[in-house]
N, C-alpha and C positions, 0 to 999 in steps of 0.2 A: 544224424548218423550217416546218411548217404553222402553228404558233403565231406564228412570226415574220412569215409572209406575211399572216395574218389581221390582226395588229396593224398592219402597214404599210398594208394596204388600208383598214381602217376608220379608222385614225388620220389619214389625209390628207383625210378629208371635211371640207369647210368650208361654213358656212352664210352666207347673206346675208339680213339683215332687210329685208323689202320688202312692198309692197302686191301682192296676188295677184288674178288674175282667176279667179273660181270656174269659169267655163266651160272653162278650160284644164286643169282637174284633176277630170275626171269619170271614173267607172268604172261598169260595169253588172254586174259580178260581183265581189264584194268582201266584206270584213268591216267592221263598224262598231265603233268604240271611242268611248265617252263618258267623258270625264275629269271627275271630281267632286273638286276640289282641296281641299275643306274638311276640317279635322280639329279635334278638341277639344284635342289635344296633339300635339306634333311629335316623332315617334320618331326617335332619332338614327341608326338603321341604314338609314333609308329614302332612296333616291336620287331618288325621283319628286317632281314638282312638287306642292307643298302649301302651304296657308296656314291660319292659325287661323280657325275659323268666325266669321263675322259675318253675322247673319241678314238684315240689310238688303242686304248684298252678295250673299247667296245668292239673294234674290228677283230681283235684277238679273241674276244668272247664269242662272237658269231662263228668264227672258224672252229673254236673249241667245242661249242655246243653241237655243231653239226658232226664233229668227230665223235662226241660222246654218244650220239644216236647210234652210230655204227659199232662202237666198242661194246655197247650194252645189248647188241643184237635185238633191237626193237622190232617187234612184229606181233601180229595177232589182231584182236579187236579191241579198240579203245572206246569205252562208253562215253568219255568226255575228254576234252583237252582244255586247259585253262592257262593263260599267261598272266602271271602275277608279278609283284615287285615289292620295292622299287617302282619304276614307272615304265611299264611295257610300251606305252605309246610314244616313248622316245625312239623306238625302232621305226623305221620307215615302212610304208606299205609294201614296198618291194622286198625289204628284209624279212618281214613277216611272211609274205607269200613264199619266199625261198625256203624258210624254215618249215612251214607247213607242207610244202611240196616234198621236202626230203622225208618227212614223217609218213606222208601218204604213199610213198614208194613201197613201204613194207607194212603199213598199218591200215586196217579198216577203221576209219575215224568217223564216229557218229556225229559229233558236232564240236565246235570250237568257239571258245570265248576268251575275252581279255579284259583287263581293267586298265585304267589310266586316269590322268588328270583332265579336267574339263577343257582347258584352253587348247589342248593338242588334238581334241576330237573335232576337227574342222570338217565341213561337208566333203572337201576333197580327200581328206584322210579316211573318212568313213566309206567313201566310194572305193578307195584302194583296198581297205581291209575286207570289205564285202567281196571284192573280186578274189581275195586270197582265201576266202572260205570262212571268215569270222561271222557267226550269226548271233552272238551275244556280247554285249559290252556292259561293264560295270564302271560307273563314273564316280570318282572320289570327290563328291561334293563336300561332305563333312559338315559344313555349316554355310549359311547365307549371310552370317553376321561378320562384318569386316574386322571388328575388334577381336572376336574369338579366333578367327583365322590368323590374324597377325600374331596372337599370343602363342601359336604353335608353329610359326614359320611357314604358313600356308598362303598361297596366292588367293586374292579376292575372286569371288564368283560373280558372274553376270547372268541375269535372268535371260537376256536375249541369246547368249551363247548356249545356255542349257536348253532353251526352246529349240534352238537350231539343231542341237544334237538329236533330240527326240524326233524332229521332223525329218532330218537327213537319214537317220537310222530306219524310220518307218518306210521310206522310199525303197530301201534295200531289204526289207523284211528282217531287220536286226532287232532283237529284243533288248531293251535298255533297263538297267537297274541304276538307281541313284543310292549311294551310301550316305547316310547322315549319322553323326555321332552325338551322343549325349554324355555330359560330364566333363567336357573339355574345360581347361582353365578359364575361369571367369564367365562361363556359360550359365545362363539361367534357364529354368524350365520354360518361362514365357518366351524367351528368344528361340529355344528349340521348337516349341509348338508353332511359332510364327514361321520358322523354316519349313516345318512339315506342311503347313498350309500353302506356302509358296510352291514347293515342289509338287504337291498334289495338283495344284492348278496347272503346272507345266505338263503333268501327266505321263511320266515314264511308266513302263509296264510293271515295274517292281520298285519298291522302296525298302531298303534295309536299314534298320535303326540299331547301330552298334553302341553298347555301353563302353565307356572308357575302360581299357584293360590295364591293370597294374602288373606288368610283366618286366622281368629283368631287362635292363637296357633302355627302358622308357624313361625319358627325362622329365616330362611334364607331370604336373600334380593335378589330380581330378578335382572338380569343383563340387562334387556330390558323392554321397555314399551309395552303396549298391541299391538300397531300397528307394532312394530318391530317383536314381536313374530308372528303376523299374516303373515308378509312378509316372515319370515323364513319358516313357514308352507306351504305357497304358493310355495316357492322354492322347498320344499320337494316334493310337488305334481308334479312338473316338473320332478324331478329326478325319482320318483316312476312310473310315466306314461311311462317312457322309459324302465322300467323294468317289464312291464306287470301288474302293479297295476292300479286299477281305484278308483275314489273317492266315498266312500260309504256314507260319511256324512262330516260335516265341518272339523273334525279332524281325520277321519278314512279312510284308504286306504287298499284295499284287492284284492286278486287274487283268492278267493275261494267262491265267491257268498255271502260274508258277514255272514259266519256261526259262527264267534266268538262272544261271548257275548258282548253286548254294553249297559253299565249301564245307559247311558244318555237318553235312550228311555223309556223302561218300567217303570223305577223307578219314572219318573215324572208324569205319568198319570194313572197307574194301581195299584191295590192292590199288596203289597208284605209284607211278614211276616219275620221279622228279629229276629234271635236267637243269644244269646251270649252277653257278656258285650259290650256296646257301639253300638249295632246293631240298625238300624233304621227299623221301620215298617210304612207302610201307609195302613190304612184300612178305606175305604170310605173317610170321611173328617178328620179322626183322624190321626195325626202323632205322633208316639211314639218312644222314644229312650231309650234303656235299660241303666241302670247305669253302672258306672265303675266296674272293676272286684271285688273289695272288697265288695261293697254294693250288687252287683249282686249275688255273691256266698252266702252271708249271707241270702238274701231273698229267693232264690231258694231252698237252703238247708232246709229252714224252711217252704217250701210249700207256699211261697208268691211271687207275681210278682209286682215289683215296676218299675216305669219308669217315664221319662219326657214326658208329654202329652200336645199336642197342637191341636187346631182345625184350619184346613185350610179352609178359607172361599171360597165361590163360585168364587169370583173375582180372588183370587190367583190361584185357580184350572184352570180357563180359561187362565190366563197368562202363566201358565206352559204348557198347551196344545199348545198355540201359539208358545212358545219357542221351544217345541219339534218338531213341524211341520217345523219350519225354520231350525232347526238343521239337519234334514234329507236331506235338499236341494231340493229334488224332492217331495214337500209336496202334501198332498191330499187336493185338492181344496174343496171337499165336507166337510171335517172336518173343514176347515177354514170358510166355509160358515155358519157353526153351531155356531161359536163364537159370542159373543156380538157385538153390533154395533160399539162400540168404538175401538175394536180390528180390526174389518173388515175395519174401516176407516183408521187405521194405515197401514193395508195391501194395501189399495188403494193408500195411499201416497207412499209406497214403490214401488208399480207398476209404479206410475207416475214418480218416480225418476230413474226408470230403475233397481232397486234392485231385483225385482221379475217379472216374467211373469206367464202366465197360467200354465206352466209346472214346475215352481219351482224357486229357487234362481238363479239369473244370476251371472256370474263371478264378475260383479261390486258390487253385493250385499253381497259377501262372507265376507268382512270386517265387515259389520254390523252384520251378523249372528255370526261370531267369537266373537265379542264384547258382543252381547246379551247372548250367551252361557256361556261365561266366567263370565258375571255378575250374571247369574242364580246360578252358582256353588258358587261364592264368597259371595252371599247374603243368601244362604241357612243357616238357623241357626244350629250351632253345639253346643248344650248345654253343653257338657262336656268340651269344650275348651273356651266357651264364657258364663260365668255365668250371664251376663247382660240380656240374653234372657230367664232366668229362674226367675219366680216371687218369688219363695220361696227357693232360693239357700241354705239358712241356714239349711233348713230341710234336704237337701241332705248331707251337710257337717256333720250334726249330725249322719246321717245313716252311712256314711263312718267311722266316729270316733268310732261308736259302733260295727262295723263289726269285725269279728275274724281276 
């Protein structure tokens, strides 16, 4: 029933492409998300907005995102900053330093993280981003199996390079997360668990195990169903517990106190401001998604801000909070008690079935939480890859057509 309700609430969100008034969407306690859409190759499993790297377009992007900071009157205290993509480490250390410096002129920034592909996190690059103020990196390992990576248009990984990343990051006090995926085309549970053993031996501070997400725009076909992915992640937990890792949430294992950025928590329930083409923002009940790179550059260069805007109703906000509490596994009972009666009733049913107790989710309940969390991600509307959730998609197509 909970899965059905989540799907119903998130599935009815509809966006309108429109010009936005920056002064109407301000927050003074928030997170910051910077989207870097550029990639040198397009991986077939990735649902996020991305384009092939064009260096002249990248220069326009850097100028536009700096301008967007000013247009949106960025100021106050940011609990976190994260650079996602795309491939953020296609930006140089100097470019990242300049962007973060602009933000720090008006924002009290608690910490800053970024993701990227392994081969670009060289020791020299890590030294540069550390000087820029990056203290967390998430490395898109995905798999150590060459055949699996080839099937999704991903470059091969080398153990010596991954060891070098962990070593260089440790010298600068940077926390490291490795992302691994389960359910990629042709991937077996045995190969996935072998990958887990390899990265555990390398020893990053955190390992995140993502199930394959079936989202609009994803071209690849998963090799497993949801329950098979769950069983593989449970097996990964057994391997990792023997290597000194503990379970930090349904998909995350760490040995450093959970210091690496976790997008599945704050982004569901708190304000965050997104900058750059394709970036999401959540401000109060408003959810805003910036347009793709052509329309984004055209608008910002002409001192205008356009985006896809939707209003998230109170019911959907409550269901997001419910999903977030379950995702953590050791949920806050006080927060659960504040939720509407129909959600508390579901929690009571889960307790009666042995899926939760007063301290959190039981081992028996983890499949339910895995399924719920996957449902939340797969039903979130991505307007740039799913025009059906945009009421006036033709207006956006015209904006793209008229862009330089």
